[in-house]
C-alpha positions as CSV (number, residue, x, y, z in Angstrom):
1,M,47.6,12.2,125.9
2,K,45.5,15.3,126.5
3,L,48.4,17.0,128.2
4,T,50.6,16.1,125.2
5,K,48.1,17.6,122.8
6,N,47.9,20.8,124.9
7,L,51.6,21.1,124.9
8,L,51.7,20.6,121.2
9,L,49.1,23.3,120.7
10,L,50.9,25.7,123.0
11,S,54.1,25.1,121.0
12,I,52.4,25.9,117.7
13,I,50.9,29.1,119.1
14,V,54.3,30.2,120.5
15,T,55.9,29.5,117.1
16,I,53.3,31.5,115.3
17,I,53.7,34.5,117.6
18,S,57.5,34.3,117.4
19,C,57.4,34.2,113.6
20,S,54.9,37.1,113.5
21,K,57.2,39.2,115.8
22,S,60.1,38.4,113.6
23,N,58.4,39.4,110.5
24,T,57.1,42.7,111.8
25,S,60.5,43.7,113.2
26,T,62.3,43.0,109.9
27,P,62.9,46.3,108.0
28,N,61.2,46.4,104.6
29,N,63.3,46.8,101.5
30,I,61.6,50.0,100.2
31,G,64.3,52.4,99.1
32,A,64.6,56.1,99.5
33,K,63.2,58.2,96.6
34,V,63.5,61.8,95.4
35,M,61.0,63.3,93.0
36,L,61.5,66.9,91.9
37,H,59.0,69.2,90.3
38,V,56.0,66.9,90.9
39,A,52.9,68.7,89.6
40,Y,49.8,69.0,91.8
41,G,48.0,71.4,89.5
42,T,48.1,72.6,85.9
43,D,50.1,75.8,86.5
44,S,53.9,75.6,86.1
45,Q,54.3,77.0,89.7
46,Q,52.0,74.3,91.2
47,V,54.8,71.8,91.8
48,M,56.6,70.2,94.8
49,D,59.8,68.3,95.6
50,I,59.3,65.0,97.4
51,Y,61.8,63.3,99.5
52,L,60.7,59.8,100.7
53,P,62.8,57.9,103.2
54,A,63.9,54.3,102.9
55,G,61.9,51.7,104.8
56,R,58.8,53.9,104.9
57,D,55.4,52.4,105.8
58,T,52.0,53.6,106.7
59,S,53.3,55.1,110.0
60,T,55.8,57.4,108.2
61,K,55.5,61.0,109.3
62,V,55.1,63.9,106.9
63,L,56.8,67.3,106.9
64,V,55.4,69.9,104.6
65,L,57.6,72.9,103.9
66,I,56.2,76.2,102.6
67,H,58.6,79.0,101.5
68,G,58.2,82.7,102.0
69,G,58.7,85.7,99.8
70,S,55.8,88.2,100.5
71,W,53.5,86.0,98.5
72,T,55.1,87.5,95.4
73,G,58.5,85.8,95.3
74,G,60.5,83.0,96.8
75,D,60.7,79.4,95.7
76,K,60.9,75.9,97.2
77,N,64.7,76.1,96.5
78,D,64.8,78.5,99.5
79,F,64.4,75.3,101.6
80,A,66.6,73.1,99.5
81,Q,69.8,73.9,101.6
82,Y,68.0,72.6,104.7
83,I,66.6,69.3,103.3
84,D,69.7,67.4,104.4
85,T,69.5,68.9,107.9
86,F,65.9,67.9,108.2
87,Q,66.6,64.4,107.0
88,K,69.4,64.0,109.6
89,R,67.5,65.5,112.5
90,L,64.1,64.0,111.6
91,P,65.2,60.6,110.2
92,G,62.4,58.6,108.6
93,Y,60.2,61.7,107.8
94,A,58.8,62.1,104.3
95,I,59.4,65.7,103.2
96,F,57.2,67.6,100.8
97,N,58.6,71.0,99.7
98,I,56.0,72.9,97.9
99,N,55.7,75.9,95.5
100,Y,52.6,77.9,94.9
101,R,51.5,80.5,92.4
102,L,53.0,83.9,93.2
103,A,51.1,87.1,93.0
104,A,52.5,89.6,90.5
105,N,54.4,92.5,92.1
106,S,53.6,94.9,89.2
107,L,50.7,95.7,86.9
108,P,48.9,93.9,85.5
109,F,48.3,92.3,88.9
110,K,47.4,88.6,88.9
111,N,47.2,85.7,91.3
112,A,45.9,87.9,94.1
113,F,45.1,86.4,97.4
114,P,43.6,83.8,98.2
115,T,45.4,82.1,95.3
116,Q,48.3,81.2,97.5
117,E,46.0,79.8,100.2
118,Q,44.1,77.8,97.7
119,D,47.4,76.3,96.3
120,V,48.5,75.2,99.7
121,Q,45.1,73.5,100.1
122,A,45.5,71.8,96.6
123,A,49.0,70.6,97.5
124,V,47.9,69.2,100.8
125,N,45.0,67.5,99.1
126,F,47.3,66.0,96.5
127,I,49.6,64.6,99.2
128,F,46.7,63.2,101.2
129,N,45.2,61.5,98.2
130,S,48.6,60.0,97.3
131,E,49.3,58.6,100.7
132,K,49.1,55.0,99.5
133,T,51.3,55.8,96.6
134,Y,54.0,57.5,98.7
135,I,53.4,55.2,101.7
136,V,53.0,57.8,104.4
137,S,50.7,58.4,107.4
138,N,48.2,61.1,108.6
139,N,50.8,62.3,111.1
140,W,51.8,65.7,109.6
141,C,53.7,68.8,110.4
142,L,53.4,72.0,108.4
143,L,56.4,74.4,108.6
144,G,56.8,77.7,106.9
145,F,58.7,81.0,107.1
146,S,57.4,84.5,106.5
147,A,54.5,84.3,104.0
148,G,55.0,80.5,104.2
149,G,54.5,80.7,108.0
150,H,51.3,82.6,107.4
151,L,50.1,80.0,104.8
152,A,51.0,77.1,107.2
153,L,49.0,78.6,109.9
154,L,46.0,79.2,107.6
155,Q,46.1,75.6,106.5
156,S,46.4,74.3,110.0
157,Y,43.8,76.4,111.7
158,K,41.3,77.2,108.9
159,N,41.5,74.6,106.1
160,N,42.0,71.4,108.1
161,T,38.8,69.5,107.3
162,L,40.6,66.9,105.2
163,I,43.6,66.5,107.4
164,K,44.5,68.2,110.7
165,P,48.3,68.6,111.2
166,K,49.7,67.4,114.5
167,V,52.1,70.3,114.6
168,V,52.5,73.7,112.9
169,V,55.8,75.7,112.9
170,D,55.6,79.4,112.1
171,L,58.8,81.3,111.5
172,F,58.1,85.1,111.6
173,G,54.8,84.8,109.6
174,P,52.0,87.4,109.6
175,T,49.0,86.4,111.6
176,D,46.7,89.5,111.3
177,M,46.7,91.1,107.9
178,A,44.9,94.2,108.9
179,D,47.5,94.8,111.6
180,L,50.2,94.2,109.1
181,Y,48.7,96.7,106.7
182,N,48.6,99.3,109.5
183,F,52.2,98.5,110.4
184,Y,53.1,99.5,106.9
185,G,51.4,102.9,107.3
186,K,54.7,104.8,107.0
187,N,55.8,102.7,104.0
188,L,53.2,103.5,101.3
189,I,54.9,101.4,98.6
190,T,54.7,98.2,100.7
191,Q,51.2,99.1,101.9
192,Y,50.2,99.7,98.3
193,G,51.5,96.2,97.4
194,L,49.5,94.7,100.2
195,S,46.4,96.4,99.1
196,Y,46.8,94.9,95.6
197,L,47.4,91.5,97.1
198,L,44.2,91.7,99.1
199,N,42.2,93.7,96.6
200,G,41.8,96.7,98.9
201,T,42.3,98.0,102.4
202,P,41.1,96.7,105.8
203,T,38.4,99.4,105.5
204,N,37.0,98.6,102.1
205,N,37.7,94.9,102.0
206,S,37.5,93.8,105.6
207,N,36.1,90.4,104.8
208,L,39.2,89.3,102.9
209,Y,41.5,90.8,105.5
210,Y,39.6,88.8,108.1
211,S,39.6,85.5,106.2
212,S,43.3,85.7,105.4
213,S,44.3,86.2,109.0
214,P,45.2,82.9,110.8
215,I,44.7,84.5,114.2
216,N,40.9,84.7,113.5
217,Y,40.7,80.9,113.1
218,A,42.7,79.8,116.2
219,T,40.5,77.7,118.4
220,S,40.9,75.4,121.4
221,T,41.4,72.5,119.1
222,S,44.2,74.1,117.0
223,P,47.4,72.0,116.8
224,P,50.5,72.6,119.0
225,T,52.2,75.6,117.5
226,L,55.8,76.7,117.6
227,I,56.4,80.4,116.8
228,L,59.8,81.9,116.2
229,H,60.5,85.6,115.5
230,G,63.3,88.2,115.5
231,G,63.1,91.3,117.7
232,K,64.5,93.5,115.0
233,D,62.2,92.4,112.2
234,T,61.1,95.4,110.1
235,I,59.1,93.4,107.6
236,V,56.8,91.5,109.9
237,P,56.6,93.0,113.4
238,F,57.1,90.5,116.2
239,R,53.8,91.7,117.7
240,E,52.2,89.5,115.1
241,S,53.7,86.5,116.9
242,V,53.1,87.9,120.3
243,N,49.4,88.3,119.6
244,L,49.0,84.8,118.2
245,H,50.9,83.4,121.2
246,N,48.6,85.2,123.6
247,K,45.5,84.0,121.9
248,L,46.6,80.4,121.7
249,T,47.5,80.5,125.4
250,S,44.1,82.0,126.3
251,L,42.5,79.1,124.4
252,G,44.6,76.5,126.2
253,V,46.4,75.5,123.0
254,I,49.9,74.1,123.4
255,N,52.3,76.6,122.0
256,K,55.8,78.0,122.4
257,Y,57.0,81.5,121.4
258,V,60.7,82.2,121.0
259,L,61.9,85.7,120.4
260,Y,65.5,86.3,119.2
261,P,66.0,89.9,120.2
262,N,68.8,90.8,117.8
263,Q,67.6,89.0,114.7
264,P,65.9,90.7,111.7
265,H,63.5,88.9,109.3
266,G,65.4,85.7,109.3
267,F,68.0,84.2,111.6
268,K,71.8,83.8,111.5
269,G,74.6,82.5,113.6
270,A,73.9,80.9,117.0
271,D,70.3,81.9,116.9
272,E,69.8,80.1,113.6
273,L,71.2,76.9,115.1
274,D,69.0,77.3,118.1
275,A,66.0,77.8,115.9
276,H,66.7,74.5,114.2
277,Q,67.0,72.8,117.5
278,Q,63.7,74.4,118.7
279,M,61.9,73.1,115.6
280,V,63.2,69.6,115.8
281,S,62.6,69.4,119.6
282,F,59.0,70.7,119.3
283,I,58.2,68.4,116.3
284,K,59.5,65.3,118.0
285,T,57.7,66.2,121.3
286,Y,54.2,66.6,119.7
287,M,54.3,64.2,116.8
288,P,53.9,60.8,118.6
């Protein structure tokens, strides 16, 4: 009789476990969702496009895209043509493609730095505080090109108190603003614009040049970083990426630097395809 009861109890336990496994393996019925121009602030430029995958849950990974444009131009639409590619190569990721307030490129000058840095912070905070609404996880990657790469690095290295990205991808972004200013020494118009953006020069406003430079905030706990740059870039010199790579390596931070010798500020052809593969491979490797 006792043996019969034990067998019955064992049978019940096995059934419960079996049902539990069956339920957890069954895909949920949450559909994919696209939301365009979602506001995260009161300014018309403080918006983002959101692409949520079907079947998402609290383990859904997050990819945040940050466009470039010298902090004075560009738009989230610059990434729009790549959304489908990201969705195919990183299936199941929730994608947040953000805009930020642009600095004026003529007088009267407004939205000077750190407006753009603050907007990325605000966008990240908005996504984080909406995790339950969007049904996503704390497993994030920040990815940006040019000025967007600079902003992605700043957010990942400096402003990561609320959430620390698992991975950051920097495509030809400035890493040391004083060095960038000096690079423009023979281009007074561009140097002049940078001095407006940062309200002075490295000499008379050294604090802002320091605080706006991601390389100064890299530490041994910085997230794995992928850095891609063109060898013929005349807008952001590839030494910006070399210096960051060297510092991260000295700190023991996982990083990978890829130089495309014949590419300018942006990639085309076979190198563009390789860059996409580099990004996908790195993200998949370091986002468990």
